[in-house]
PyMOL Python script that loads the backbone (N, CA, C, O; Angstrom):
from pymol import cmd

cmd.read_pdbstr("""\
ATOM      1  N   MET A   1      -7.623  16.680  59.091  1.00  0.00           N
ATOM      2  CA  MET A   1      -8.511  15.910  58.947  1.00  0.00           C
ATOM      3  C   MET A   1      -8.055  15.028  56.898  1.00  0.00           C
ATOM      4  O   MET A   1      -7.304  15.555  56.078  1.00  0.00           O
ATOM      5  N   ALA A   2      -8.671  13.951  56.740  1.00  0.00           N
ATOM      6  CA  ALA A   2      -8.065  13.604  56.302  1.00  0.00           C
ATOM      7  C   ALA A   2      -9.618  13.781  54.507  1.00  0.00           C
ATOM      8  O   ALA A   2     -10.806  13.514  54.690  1.00  0.00           O
ATOM      9  N   THR A   3      -9.096  14.218  53.193  1.00  0.00           N
ATOM     10  CA  THR A   3     -10.225  14.407  52.446  1.00  0.00           C
ATOM     11  C   THR A   3     -10.410  13.320  51.504  1.00  0.00           C
ATOM     12  O   THR A   3      -9.490  12.634  51.056  1.00  0.00           O
ATOM     13  N   LYS A   4     -11.809  13.175  51.184  1.00  0.00           N
ATOM     14  CA  LYS A   4     -12.450  11.917  50.177  1.00  0.00           C
ATOM     15  C   LYS A   4     -11.461  12.007  48.757  1.00  0.00           C
ATOM     16  O   LYS A   4     -10.847  12.870  48.129  1.00  0.00           O
ATOM     17  N   MET A   5     -11.687  10.770  48.700  1.00  0.00           N
ATOM     18  CA  MET A   5     -11.046  10.527  47.320  1.00  0.00           C
ATOM     19  C   MET A   5     -12.254  10.839  46.084  1.00  0.00           C
ATOM     20  O   MET A   5     -13.443  10.534  45.993  1.00  0.00           O
ATOM     21  N   THR A   6     -11.368  11.550  45.264  1.00  0.00           N
ATOM     22  CA  THR A   6     -13.058  11.406  43.637  1.00  0.00           C
ATOM     23  C   THR A   6     -12.739  10.305  43.310  1.00  0.00           C
ATOM     24  O   THR A   6     -11.799   9.631  43.732  1.00  0.00           O
ATOM     25  N   ASP A   7     -13.947   9.915  42.095  1.00  0.00           N
ATOM     26  CA  ASP A   7     -13.587   8.635  41.442  1.00  0.00           C
ATOM     27  C   ASP A   7     -12.895   8.526  40.401  1.00  0.00           C
ATOM     28  O   ASP A   7     -12.925   7.409  39.885  1.00  0.00           O
ATOM     29  N   LYS A   8     -12.106   9.515  39.767  1.00  0.00           N
ATOM     30  CA  LYS A   8     -11.328   9.540  38.974  1.00  0.00           C
ATOM     31  C   LYS A   8      -9.966   9.082  40.291  1.00  0.00           C
ATOM     32  O   LYS A   8      -9.064   8.297  40.001  1.00  0.00           O
ATOM     33  N   GLN A   9     -10.068   9.679  41.548  1.00  0.00           N
ATOM     34  CA  GLN A   9      -8.704   9.180  42.640  1.00  0.00           C
ATOM     35  C   GLN A   9      -8.969   7.986  42.601  1.00  0.00           C
ATOM     36  O   GLN A   9      -8.013   7.251  42.356  1.00  0.00           O
ATOM     37  N   LYS A  10     -10.150   7.420  42.790  1.00  0.00           N
ATOM     38  CA  LYS A  10     -10.709   5.847  43.513  1.00  0.00           C
ATOM     39  C   LYS A  10     -10.108   4.673  42.121  1.00  0.00           C
ATOM     40  O   LYS A  10      -9.103   3.966  42.056  1.00  0.00           O
ATOM     41  N   GLU A  11     -10.962   4.842  41.400  1.00  0.00           N
ATOM     42  CA  GLU A  11     -10.477   4.233  40.166  1.00  0.00           C
ATOM     43  C   GLU A  11      -8.936   4.202  39.503  1.00  0.00           C
ATOM     44  O   GLU A  11      -8.741   3.224  38.782  1.00  0.00           O
ATOM     45  N   GLN A  12      -7.724   5.212  39.657  1.00  0.00           N
ATOM     46  CA  GLN A  12      -6.701   4.721  39.457  1.00  0.00           C
ATOM     47  C   GLN A  12      -6.111   4.465  40.468  1.00  0.00           C
ATOM     48  O   GLN A  12      -4.935   4.235  40.188  1.00  0.00           O
ATOM     49  N   PHE A  13      -6.373   4.351  41.880  1.00  0.00           N
ATOM     50  CA  PHE A  13      -6.167   3.299  42.820  1.00  0.00           C
ATOM     51  C   PHE A  13      -6.408   2.307  43.423  1.00  0.00           C
ATOM     52  O   PHE A  13      -5.921   1.835  44.451  1.00  0.00           O
ATOM     53  N   TYR A  14      -7.332   1.917  42.635  1.00  0.00           N
ATOM     54  CA  TYR A  14      -8.163   0.020  42.442  1.00  0.00           C
ATOM     55  C   TYR A  14      -7.291  -0.189  41.404  1.00  0.00           C
ATOM     56  O   TYR A  14      -6.375  -0.879  41.851  1.00  0.00           O
ATOM     57  N   ARG A  15      -7.054   0.138  39.878  1.00  0.00           N
ATOM     58  CA  ARG A  15      -6.620  -0.174  38.762  1.00  0.00           C
ATOM     59  C   ARG A  15      -4.977  -0.803  39.059  1.00  0.00           C
ATOM     60  O   ARG A  15      -4.552  -1.886  38.657  1.00  0.00           O
ATOM     61  N   LYS A  16      -4.136   0.342  39.975  1.00  0.00           N
ATOM     62  CA  LYS A  16      -2.434   0.131  40.445  1.00  0.00           C
ATOM     63  C   LYS A  16      -2.573  -0.822  41.643  1.00  0.00           C
ATOM     64  O   LYS A  16      -1.485  -1.341  41.894  1.00  0.00           O
ATOM     65  N   ARG A  17      -3.875  -1.347  42.724  1.00  0.00           N
ATOM     66  CA  ARG A  17      -3.933  -2.362  43.404  1.00  0.00           C
ATOM     67  C   ARG A  17      -4.304  -3.747  42.937  1.00  0.00           C
ATOM     68  O   ARG A  17      -4.096  -4.806  43.528  1.00  0.00           O
ATOM     69  N   ARG A  18      -5.015  -3.511  41.521  1.00  0.00           N
ATOM     70  CA  ARG A  18      -5.592  -4.546  40.879  1.00  0.00           C
ATOM     71  C   ARG A  18      -4.179  -5.392  40.231  1.00  0.00           C
ATOM     72  O   ARG A  18      -3.982  -6.586  40.460  1.00  0.00           O
ATOM     73  N   ASN A  19      -3.325  -4.594  39.453  1.00  0.00           N
ATOM     74  CA  ASN A  19      -2.100  -4.925  38.954  1.00  0.00           C
ATOM     75  C   ASN A  19      -0.924  -5.473  39.774  1.00  0.00           C
ATOM     76  O   ASN A  19      -0.358  -6.556  39.627  1.00  0.00           O
ATOM     77  N   LEU A  20      -0.632  -4.346  40.816  1.00  0.00           N
ATOM     78  CA  LEU A  20      -0.294  -5.304  41.833  1.00  0.00           C
ATOM     79  C   LEU A  20      -0.246  -6.444  42.106  1.00  0.00           C
ATOM     80  O   LEU A  20       0.745  -7.174  42.072  1.00  0.00           O
ATOM     81  N   ASN A  21      -1.573  -6.767  42.475  1.00  0.00           N
ATOM     82  CA  ASN A  21      -2.116  -8.468  42.713  1.00  0.00           C
ATOM     83  C   ASN A  21      -1.980  -8.749  42.087  1.00  0.00           C
ATOM     84  O   ASN A  21      -0.967  -9.425  42.267  1.00  0.00           O
ATOM     85  N   PHE A  22      -2.225  -8.816  41.258  1.00  0.00           N
ATOM     86  CA  PHE A  22      -2.390  -9.711  39.711  1.00  0.00           C
ATOM     87  C   PHE A  22      -0.756 -10.231  39.550  1.00  0.00           C
ATOM     88  O   PHE A  22      -0.545 -11.354  39.091  1.00  0.00           O
ATOM     89  N   GLN A  23       0.459  -9.280  39.984  1.00  0.00           N
ATOM     90  CA  GLN A  23       1.642  -9.592  39.832  1.00  0.00           C
ATOM     91  C   GLN A  23       1.983 -10.658  40.894  1.00  0.00           C
ATOM     92  O   GLN A  23       2.362 -11.819  40.739  1.00  0.00           O
ATOM     93  N   SER A  24       1.729  -9.895  42.097  1.00  0.00           N
ATOM     94  CA  SER A  24       1.909 -10.876  43.367  1.00  0.00           C
ATOM     95  C   SER A  24       1.690 -12.235  43.065  1.00  0.00           C
ATOM     96  O   SER A  24       2.553 -13.112  43.039  1.00  0.00           O
ATOM     97  N   SER A  25      -0.310 -12.440  42.688  1.00  0.00           N
ATOM     98  CA  SER A  25      -0.533 -14.096  42.434  1.00  0.00           C
ATOM     99  C   SER A  25       0.940 -14.471  41.416  1.00  0.00           C
ATOM    100  O   SER A  25       1.952 -15.090  41.746  1.00  0.00           O
ATOM    101  N   ALA A  26       0.621 -13.891  40.219  1.00  0.00           N
ATOM    102  CA  ALA A  26       1.698 -14.452  38.870  1.00  0.00           C
ATOM    103  C   ALA A  26       2.779 -14.997  39.633  1.00  0.00           C
ATOM    104  O   ALA A  26       3.027 -16.184  39.417  1.00  0.00           O
ATOM    105  N   ALA A  27       3.783 -14.131  40.848  1.00  0.00           N
ATOM    106  CA  ALA A  27       4.871 -14.270  41.359  1.00  0.00           C
ATOM    107  C   ALA A  27       4.710 -15.996  41.694  1.00  0.00           C
ATOM    108  O   ALA A  27       5.240 -16.903  41.052  1.00  0.00           O
ATOM    109  N   LEU A  28       3.882 -16.118  42.806  1.00  0.00           N
ATOM    110  CA  LEU A  28       3.487 -17.024  43.500  1.00  0.00           C
ATOM    111  C   LEU A  28       3.728 -18.374  42.768  1.00  0.00           C
ATOM    112  O   LEU A  28       4.317 -19.366  43.198  1.00  0.00           O
ATOM    113  N   ASP A  29       2.779 -18.062  40.842  1.00  0.00           N
ATOM    114  CA  ASP A  29       3.170 -19.143  40.443  1.00  0.00           C
ATOM    115  C   ASP A  29       4.292 -19.436  39.827  1.00  0.00           C
ATOM    116  O   ASP A  29       4.348 -20.481  39.178  1.00  0.00           O
ATOM    117  N   GLY A  30       5.104 -18.804  39.887  1.00  0.00           N
ATOM    118  CA  GLY A  30       6.595 -18.641  39.279  1.00  0.00           C
ATOM    119  C   GLY A  30       6.586 -18.085  38.235  1.00  0.00           C
ATOM    120  O   GLY A  30       7.263 -18.709  37.418  1.00  0.00           O
ATOM    121  N   LEU A  31       6.017 -16.935  37.720  1.00  0.00           N
ATOM    122  CA  LEU A  31       5.996 -15.892  36.296  1.00  0.00           C
ATOM    123  C   LEU A  31       6.231 -14.674  36.794  1.00  0.00           C
ATOM    124  O   LEU A  31       5.725 -14.098  37.757  1.00  0.00           O
ATOM    125  N   ASP A  32       7.303 -14.247  35.803  1.00  0.00           N
ATOM    126  CA  ASP A  32       7.514 -12.792  35.941  1.00  0.00           C
ATOM    127  C   ASP A  32       6.763 -12.231  35.175  1.00  0.00           C
ATOM    128  O   ASP A  32       6.521 -12.742  34.081  1.00  0.00           O
ATOM    129  N   THR A  33       6.135 -10.887  35.604  1.00  0.00           N
ATOM    130  CA  THR A  33       5.509 -10.328  34.279  1.00  0.00           C
ATOM    131  C   THR A  33       6.042  -8.956  35.086  1.00  0.00           C
ATOM    132  O   THR A  33       6.595  -8.857  36.182  1.00  0.00           O
ATOM    133  N   LYS A  34       5.641  -7.902  34.067  1.00  0.00           N
ATOM    134  CA  LYS A  34       6.367  -6.588  34.103  1.00  0.00           C
ATOM    135  C   LYS A  34       5.264  -5.709  33.961  1.00  0.00           C
ATOM    136  O   LYS A  34       4.560  -5.861  32.963  1.00  0.00           O
ATOM    137  N   LEU A  35       4.955  -4.732  34.852  1.00  0.00           N
ATOM    138  CA  LEU A  35       3.998  -3.790  35.077  1.00  0.00           C
ATOM    139  C   LEU A  35       4.289  -3.189  33.730  1.00  0.00           C
ATOM    140  O   LEU A  35       5.364  -3.145  33.132  1.00  0.00           O
ATOM    141  N   VAL A  36       2.738  -2.594  33.269  1.00  0.00           N
ATOM    142  CA  VAL A  36       2.463  -2.119  32.245  1.00  0.00           C
ATOM    143  C   VAL A  36       1.464  -1.008  32.304  1.00  0.00           C
ATOM    144  O   VAL A  36       0.380  -1.351  32.775  1.00  0.00           O
ATOM    145  N   GLU A  37       1.554   0.046  31.996  1.00  0.00           N
ATOM    146  CA  GLU A  37       0.993   2.034  32.684  1.00  0.00           C
ATOM    147  C   GLU A  37       0.530   2.166  31.153  1.00  0.00           C
ATOM    148  O   GLU A  37       1.347   2.238  30.235  1.00  0.00           O
ATOM    149  N   LEU A  38      -0.249   2.180  31.048  1.00  0.00           N
ATOM    150  CA  LEU A  38      -0.830   3.305  30.219  1.00  0.00           C
ATOM    151  C   LEU A  38      -2.019   4.039  29.763  1.00  0.00           C
ATOM    152  O   LEU A  38      -2.952   3.405  29.270  1.00  0.00           O
ATOM    153  N   THR A  39      -2.092   5.842  29.929  1.00  0.00           N
ATOM    154  CA  THR A  39      -3.235   6.829  29.820  1.00  0.00           C
ATOM    155  C   THR A  39      -4.110   5.451  28.949  1.00  0.00           C
ATOM    156  O   THR A  39      -3.983   4.503  28.175  1.00  0.00           O
ATOM    157  N   ASP A  40      -5.183   6.355  29.916  1.00  0.00           N
ATOM    158  CA  ASP A  40      -6.503   6.296  29.196  1.00  0.00           C
ATOM    159  C   ASP A  40      -6.895   6.201  27.780  1.00  0.00           C
ATOM    160  O   ASP A  40      -7.771   5.516  27.253  1.00  0.00           O
ATOM    161  N   GLU A  41      -6.057   7.035  27.281  1.00  0.00           N
ATOM    162  CA  GLU A  41      -5.874   7.427  25.853  1.00  0.00           C
ATOM    163  C   GLU A  41      -4.966   6.163  25.199  1.00  0.00           C
ATOM    164  O   GLU A  41      -5.568   5.554  24.314  1.00  0.00           O
ATOM    165  N   GLN A  42      -4.113   5.861  25.391  1.00  0.00           N
ATOM    166  CA  GLN A  42      -3.676   4.570  25.269  1.00  0.00           C
ATOM    167  C   GLN A  42      -3.934   3.084  24.983  1.00  0.00           C
ATOM    168  O   GLN A  42      -3.498   2.318  24.124  1.00  0.00           O
ATOM    169  N   VAL A  43      -4.983   2.912  26.226  1.00  0.00           N
ATOM    170  CA  VAL A  43      -5.997   2.265  26.676  1.00  0.00           C
ATOM    171  C   VAL A  43      -6.752   1.560  25.165  1.00  0.00           C
ATOM    172  O   VAL A  43      -6.724   0.476  24.584  1.00  0.00           O
ATOM    173  N   LEU A  44      -7.627   3.354  24.911  1.00  0.00           N
ATOM    174  CA  LEU A  44      -8.423   2.829  23.671  1.00  0.00           C
ATOM    175  C   LEU A  44      -8.055   2.877  23.008  1.00  0.00           C
ATOM    176  O   LEU A  44      -8.528   1.996  22.290  1.00  0.00           O
ATOM    177  N   GLU A  45      -6.921   3.683  22.228  1.00  0.00           N
ATOM    178  CA  GLU A  45      -5.929   3.285  21.516  1.00  0.00           C
ATOM    179  C   GLU A  45      -5.813   2.026  20.826  1.00  0.00           C
ATOM    180  O   GLU A  45      -5.938   1.888  19.609  1.00  0.00           O
ATOM    181  N   ARG A  46      -5.581   1.167  21.613  1.00  0.00           N
ATOM    182  CA  ARG A  46      -4.745  -0.256  21.728  1.00  0.00           C
ATOM    183  C   ARG A  46      -6.027  -0.972  21.503  1.00  0.00           C
ATOM    184  O   ARG A  46      -6.035  -1.848  20.638  1.00  0.00           O
ATOM    185  N   LEU A  47      -7.720  -0.569  22.540  1.00  0.00           N
ATOM    186  CA  LEU A  47      -8.688  -1.477  21.576  1.00  0.00           C
ATOM    187  C   LEU A  47      -8.831  -1.475  20.617  1.00  0.00           C
ATOM    188  O   LEU A  47      -8.977  -2.488  19.933  1.00  0.00           O
ATOM    189  N   ALA A  48      -8.844  -0.040  20.116  1.00  0.00           N
ATOM    190  CA  ALA A  48      -9.123   0.422  18.851  1.00  0.00           C
ATOM    191  C   ALA A  48      -8.706  -0.457  17.831  1.00  0.00           C
ATOM    192  O   ALA A  48      -9.394  -0.906  16.914  1.00  0.00           O
ATOM    193  N   ALA A  49      -7.330  -0.692  18.113  1.00  0.00           N
ATOM    194  CA  ALA A  49      -6.591  -1.687  16.670  1.00  0.00           C
ATOM    195  C   ALA A  49      -6.952  -2.768  16.998  1.00  0.00           C
ATOM    196  O   ALA A  49      -7.533  -3.219  16.011  1.00  0.00           O
ATOM    197  N   LEU A  50      -6.981  -3.675  17.992  1.00  0.00           N
ATOM    198  CA  LEU A  50      -7.235  -4.731  18.423  1.00  0.00           C
ATOM    199  C   LEU A  50      -8.507  -4.618  17.776  1.00  0.00           C
ATOM    200  O   LEU A  50      -8.375  -4.600  16.553  1.00  0.00           O
ATOM    201  N   ARG A  51      -9.490  -4.549  18.100  1.00  0.00           N
ATOM    202  CA  ARG A  51     -10.984  -4.850  17.244  1.00  0.00           C
ATOM    203  C   ARG A  51     -10.886  -4.453  15.596  1.00  0.00           C
ATOM    204  O   ARG A  51     -11.459  -5.210  14.812  1.00  0.00           O
ATOM    205  N   ARG A  52     -10.030  -3.049  14.969  1.00  0.00           N
ATOM    206  CA  ARG A  52      -9.946  -3.666  13.829  1.00  0.00           C
ATOM    207  C   ARG A  52      -9.318  -5.029  13.367  1.00  0.00           C
ATOM    208  O   ARG A  52      -9.664  -5.752  12.432  1.00  0.00           O
ATOM    209  N   HIS A  53      -8.654  -5.130  13.961  1.00  0.00           N
ATOM    210  CA  HIS A  53      -7.122  -6.727  13.617  1.00  0.00           C
ATOM    211  C   HIS A  53      -8.096  -7.676  13.975  1.00  0.00           C
ATOM    212  O   HIS A  53      -7.991  -8.539  13.103  1.00  0.00           O
ATOM    213  N   TYR A  54      -8.896  -7.981  14.678  1.00  0.00           N
ATOM    214  CA  TYR A  54      -9.862  -9.475  14.918  1.00  0.00           C
ATOM    215  C   TYR A  54     -11.759  -8.976  14.398  1.00  0.00           C
ATOM    216  O   TYR A  54     -12.747  -9.703  14.500  1.00  0.00           O
ATOM    217  N   GLU A  55     -11.724  -8.030  14.047  1.00  0.00           N
ATOM    218  CA  GLU A  55     -12.997  -7.585  13.473  1.00  0.00           C
ATOM    219  C   GLU A  55     -12.992  -7.317  11.762  1.00  0.00           C
ATOM    220  O   GLU A  55     -13.508  -6.413  11.104  1.00  0.00           O
ATOM    221  N   ARG A  56     -12.121  -8.589  11.319  1.00  0.00           N
ATOM    222  CA  ARG A  56     -12.103  -8.188   9.398  1.00  0.00           C
ATOM    223  C   ARG A  56     -13.362  -8.949   9.466  1.00  0.00           C
ATOM    224  O   ARG A  56     -14.026  -9.136   8.447  1.00  0.00           O
TER     225      ARG A  56
END
""", "prot")
cmd.dss("prot")
cmd.show_as("cartoon", "prot")
cmd.util.cbc("prot")
cmd.orient("prot")
């Protein structure tokens, strides 16, 4: 019997699906994109850096 996915597992699954769908869509338009995988901490760090840069 299969077990239900936790909210965190669902989030990770849909994030990966969304990335793959974007890559597939971009490939149809002739664009070559590379998959970038960041941890949650890296995402928050990058957002903070961008905010510092653009909110001067």
